[in-house]
C-alpha positions, 0 to 999 in steps of 0.5 A, spaced: 500 500 500 505 504 501 508 504 494 501 505 491 501 511 495 508 513 492 506 512 485 500 516 486 504 522 489 509 521 483 503 522 479 500 528 482 507 531 481 507 529 474 513 525 474 510 518 474 506 515 468 499 515 469 497 510 463 497 504 467 494 503 474 497 505 480 497 498 483 500 495 476 506 500 476 507 499 484 507 491 482 512 492 477 517 496 481 516 491 487 518 485 481 524 489 479 527 490 486 525 482 488 529 480 481 535 484 483 535 482 490 534 475 488 540 475 482 544 479 487 544 473 492 545 468 487 551 471 485 554 474 492 560 471 491 562 474 485 560 481 486 565 486 487 564 493 490 565 496 483 560 491 480 555 492 486 555 500 485 554 499 478 548 494 479 545 500 484 546 505 478 543 500 473 537 498 478 535 506 479 535 507 471 530 501 471 526 504 476 526 511 472 525 507 465 519 504 468 515 509 472 517 515 467 511 518 463 511 516 456 514 521 452 518 525 458 525 524 458 529 525 465 530 532 467 525 535 463 
């Protein structure tokens, strides 16, 4: 429920897409988080600090791409 509230607040600010149900956007974000966590745990022994830092940056980019309104580029 908290993530749906965050999605709705983002929509009110015009920074989160509104072409999909808020609950679906929240579920997709949860799915990304779960997938990255699961992958990271499965590969924990081979994750260097540099790789982890890059993975964090790329994961944030995934969230941005999923939540950004269609046709809107980041920073605009």
